[in-house]
C-alpha positions as CSV (number, residue, x, y, z in Angstrom):
1,X,-34.9,75.9,-63.0
2,X,-33.8,72.2,-62.5
3,X,-29.8,73.2,-61.8
4,X,-31.1,75.9,-58.9
5,X,-33.1,73.1,-57.6
6,X,-30.2,70.6,-57.2
7,X,-28.0,73.3,-55.5
8,X,-30.8,73.9,-53.3
9,X,-31.0,70.2,-52.7
10,X,-27.5,70.3,-51.8
11,X,-27.3,73.1,-49.6
12,X,-29.9,71.4,-47.5
13,X,-27.9,68.2,-47.4
14,X,-24.8,70.4,-46.4
15,X,-26.8,72.0,-43.7
16,X,-27.6,68.8,-42.5
17,X,-24.0,67.4,-42.0
18,X,-23.0,71.1,-40.8
19,X,-25.8,70.4,-37.9
20,X,-24.4,67.6,-37.1
21,X,-26.1,65.1,-39.3
22,X,-24.2,61.8,-40.6
23,X,-23.5,61.5,-44.2
24,X,-26.5,59.4,-44.6
25,X,-29.2,61.8,-43.2
26,X,-27.3,64.2,-45.6
27,X,-28.4,62.5,-48.7
28,X,-31.6,61.8,-47.4
29,X,-32.2,65.5,-46.9
30,X,-31.2,66.1,-50.1
31,X,-32.7,63.1,-51.8
32,X,-35.8,64.6,-50.6
33,X,-35.7,68.1,-51.3
34,X,-34.7,66.8,-54.8
35,X,-38.1,64.7,-55.1
36,X,-40.1,67.3,-54.2
37,X,-38.5,69.6,-56.9
38,X,-38.8,66.9,-59.3
39,X,-35.0,66.8,-59.9
40,X,-32.5,64.3,-60.4
41,X,-30.2,63.9,-56.9
42,X,-26.4,63.0,-57.5
43,X,-24.4,62.6,-54.3
44,X,-21.5,64.9,-53.6
45,X,-18.5,63.3,-54.3
46,X,-16.8,61.4,-51.9
47,X,-13.7,62.1,-50.0
48,X,-11.4,59.5,-50.7
49,X,-9.2,57.5,-48.4
50,X,-5.6,56.1,-50.0
51,X,-5.2,52.5,-49.7
52,X,-1.8,51.5,-48.2
53,X,-1.5,48.9,-51.0
54,X,-1.7,50.6,-53.8
55,X,1.7,51.0,-55.7
56,X,0.5,54.2,-57.5
57,X,1.3,57.3,-56.9
58,X,-1.3,60.5,-56.5
59,X,-4.2,58.2,-56.4
60,X,-6.5,58.1,-53.1
61,X,-8.7,55.0,-53.9
62,X,-10.7,52.9,-51.8
63,X,-12.2,49.4,-52.3
64,X,-9.4,47.1,-52.9
65,X,-10.2,43.9,-51.8
66,X,-7.2,41.9,-52.8
67,X,-6.4,39.4,-55.9
68,X,-7.9,37.1,-58.2
69,X,-7.7,34.5,-55.4
70,X,-9.4,37.0,-52.3
71,X,-12.2,37.7,-55.4
72,X,-12.8,33.7,-55.9
73,X,-13.0,33.6,-52.2
74,X,-15.9,35.7,-52.2
75,X,-17.3,35.5,-55.7
76,X,-18.7,32.6,-58.0
77,X,-17.9,33.8,-61.3
78,X,-20.5,31.9,-63.3
79,X,-19.7,32.3,-66.8
80,X,-19.0,35.3,-69.4
81,X,-21.6,38.2,-70.5
82,X,-19.3,39.8,-73.2
83,X,-16.0,40.8,-74.7
84,X,-14.9,44.7,-75.3
85,X,-11.3,46.2,-76.7
86,X,-9.6,46.4,-73.5
87,X,-11.3,43.1,-71.0
88,X,-14.0,40.7,-70.6
89,X,-16.9,41.2,-68.4
90,X,-18.7,37.8,-66.1
91,X,-21.3,37.5,-64.1
92,X,-20.4,36.5,-60.9
93,X,-22.5,35.2,-57.6
94,X,-21.5,36.5,-54.0
95,X,-21.0,33.8,-51.9
96,X,-22.4,34.8,-48.6
97,X,-25.3,36.9,-49.8
98,X,-26.3,35.6,-53.3
99,X,-26.4,38.5,-55.3
100,X,-25.5,38.9,-58.7
101,X,-22.6,41.0,-59.6
102,X,-21.0,41.5,-62.6
103,X,-16.7,41.1,-62.7
104,X,-15.6,43.2,-65.4
105,X,-11.5,42.4,-66.4
106,X,-8.8,44.5,-67.6
107,X,-5.6,42.5,-68.4
108,X,-2.1,44.2,-68.0
109,X,-0.1,45.0,-71.4
110,X,-2.2,46.6,-73.8
111,X,-0.4,49.8,-73.7
112,X,3.0,48.6,-75.4
113,X,6.2,48.2,-74.4
114,X,7.2,51.7,-74.2
115,X,4.6,52.5,-71.3
116,X,6.0,51.9,-67.7
117,X,4.1,49.6,-65.2
118,X,3.4,52.7,-63.5
119,X,1.6,54.4,-65.9
120,X,0.0,51.6,-67.2
121,X,-1.8,51.1,-63.7
122,X,-2.7,54.8,-64.0
123,X,-4.3,54.4,-67.2
124,X,-6.2,50.9,-66.2
125,X,-7.9,53.0,-62.9
126,X,-8.9,55.9,-64.7
127,X,-12.4,54.1,-64.6
128,X,-12.2,53.1,-60.9
129,X,-12.0,56.4,-60.0
130,X,-14.6,58.0,-61.5
131,X,-17.3,55.0,-60.5
132,X,-16.2,56.0,-57.0
133,X,-17.0,59.3,-57.5
134,X,-21.0,58.9,-58.5
135,X,-23.6,57.6,-57.1
136,X,-26.7,58.2,-59.1
137,X,-29.6,55.4,-60.3
138,X,-28.7,56.1,-64.1
139,X,-25.0,55.4,-63.4
140,X,-23.9,51.6,-63.1
141,X,-22.1,51.4,-59.3
142,X,-18.8,50.0,-58.8
143,X,-19.3,48.0,-55.5
144,X,-15.2,47.0,-54.8
145,X,-12.1,46.2,-56.9
146,X,-9.5,43.8,-56.4
147,X,-6.0,44.1,-58.5
148,X,-3.1,41.4,-59.4
149,X,0.5,41.6,-61.4
150,X,-1.6,40.8,-63.9
151,X,-5.5,42.6,-64.7
152,X,-7.8,44.8,-62.7
153,X,-11.2,43.4,-61.4
154,X,-13.5,45.8,-61.1
155,X,-17.0,44.4,-59.3
156,X,-19.8,46.2,-60.3
157,X,-23.7,46.3,-60.5
158,X,-25.2,43.5,-62.8
159,X,-27.3,44.5,-65.7
160,X,-29.1,42.0,-67.2
161,X,-31.4,44.2,-69.8
162,X,-28.8,44.3,-72.7
163,X,-27.2,47.6,-74.4
164,X,-29.7,50.4,-75.8
165,X,-27.6,49.1,-78.8
166,X,-29.7,45.8,-78.9
167,X,-33.1,47.4,-77.7
168,X,-32.3,49.4,-81.0
169,X,-31.4,47.0,-83.3
170,X,-34.5,44.6,-81.9
171,X,-36.8,47.8,-82.7
172,X,-35.8,47.8,-86.3
173,X,-33.6,51.1,-85.5
174,X,-36.2,53.1,-83.7
175,X,-38.0,54.0,-80.5
176,X,-42.0,54.2,-80.1
177,X,-41.4,58.2,-78.9
178,X,-42.8,57.9,-75.7
179,X,-40.2,55.5,-74.7
180,X,-37.4,57.5,-76.7
181,X,-38.3,60.1,-74.0
182,X,-37.8,57.8,-71.2
183,X,-35.0,56.5,-72.6
184,X,-33.5,59.8,-73.6
185,X,-34.5,61.3,-70.0
186,X,-32.4,58.9,-67.7
187,X,-29.2,59.4,-70.2
188,X,-29.3,63.0,-69.5
189,X,-29.7,62.3,-66.3
190,X,-26.7,60.4,-66.2
191,X,-24.7,62.5,-68.1
192,X,-25.9,65.4,-65.8
193,X,-24.4,63.7,-62.9
194,X,-21.0,63.1,-64.3
195,X,-20.7,66.7,-66.0
196,X,-22.2,68.2,-62.2
197,X,-18.7,66.1,-60.9
198,X,-16.8,67.8,-64.1
199,X,-16.6,64.7,-65.2
200,X,-16.8,63.9,-69.0
201,X,-17.7,60.7,-70.3
202,X,-16.3,61.4,-73.7
203,X,-17.4,57.8,-74.8
204,X,-21.0,57.8,-75.0
205,X,-23.0,55.8,-77.7
206,X,-25.9,53.5,-76.7
207,X,-23.5,50.6,-76.1
208,X,-22.4,51.9,-73.2
209,X,-26.3,52.5,-71.5
210,X,-27.0,49.1,-70.3
211,X,-30.5,48.1,-68.8
212,X,-30.7,47.0,-65.3
213,X,-33.0,44.2,-66.0
214,X,-35.3,42.6,-68.9
215,X,-38.1,44.4,-67.5
216,X,-40.2,47.4,-69.8
217,X,-39.7,49.8,-67.8
218,X,-36.2,48.9,-66.4
219,X,-33.4,51.9,-65.3
220,X,-31.3,52.9,-68.0
221,X,-27.5,53.2,-66.4
222,X,-24.1,54.7,-68.5
223,X,-21.0,52.1,-68.2
224,X,-17.2,52.6,-69.3
225,X,-16.0,54.8,-67.9
226,X,-12.3,54.1,-69.7
227,X,-12.3,57.3,-71.9
228,X,-13.5,59.4,-69.1
229,X,-11.8,62.9,-68.0
230,X,-12.1,65.0,-64.4
231,X,-10.1,67.4,-62.4
232,X,-8.7,64.3,-60.6
233,X,-8.6,62.0,-63.9
234,X,-6.1,62.4,-66.7
235,X,-6.7,61.7,-70.0
236,X,-5.1,58.7,-72.2
237,X,-6.2,58.1,-75.2
238,X,-6.1,57.2,-78.9
239,X,-7.9,58.0,-81.9
240,X,-10.3,55.3,-83.3
241,X,-12.4,54.8,-86.4
242,X,-15.5,56.0,-84.4
243,X,-15.5,58.0,-81.6
244,X,-18.0,60.3,-79.3
245,X,-17.6,64.3,-80.3
246,X,-15.9,64.8,-77.1
247,X,-12.8,63.1,-77.7
248,X,-12.7,65.7,-80.7
249,X,-12.0,68.7,-78.6
């Protein structure tokens, strides 16, 4: 029923655009229809435009704003938020708007000497390409990205509520049934949006779901698309001790 309703919402949005409406008007029509039917609306995949400064072949990327110097001119980097296997996340404030953002930095040189520079950037830009195709309240939003010879910098929505793994630890390893139902529903909505675009996240785990804020009713968002796989996203993975079941297929 939900899938049929989503297709109906998408069809109405497409008809709105065909009738001369803008993309915004079409999105509003689809979202309104989805809300009336009680399903989650996922905006159709955007048509990406190739940026002339991109040196990676067969990549159609937008929102590249320059390198580290340009990033510092736009954002005031405030401090570290966390660190993962491939990079670190810092909190930053937009100098003009005052809005908080999360800057994920992925340095080069982590794929071995046998990997060419072009191949390495192809792997690093997987997450950028995946996030640019998704717009959903349960998926972290990518605002723009920067790059230079040493690293890739992704400017994303700032989520201050911590990970689902941290909340589980605070609650003794389990959530009350009503809260667990809300959390699970949001997780599935984010994954459904990915699958509606033909995208497999392939690294679903509590550490890759974060709460938008510390409010008890804050929305839950899916993050870290570095291992994702889709129609326009090539896979570059390595086995690890603890991996998601999707990676074993």
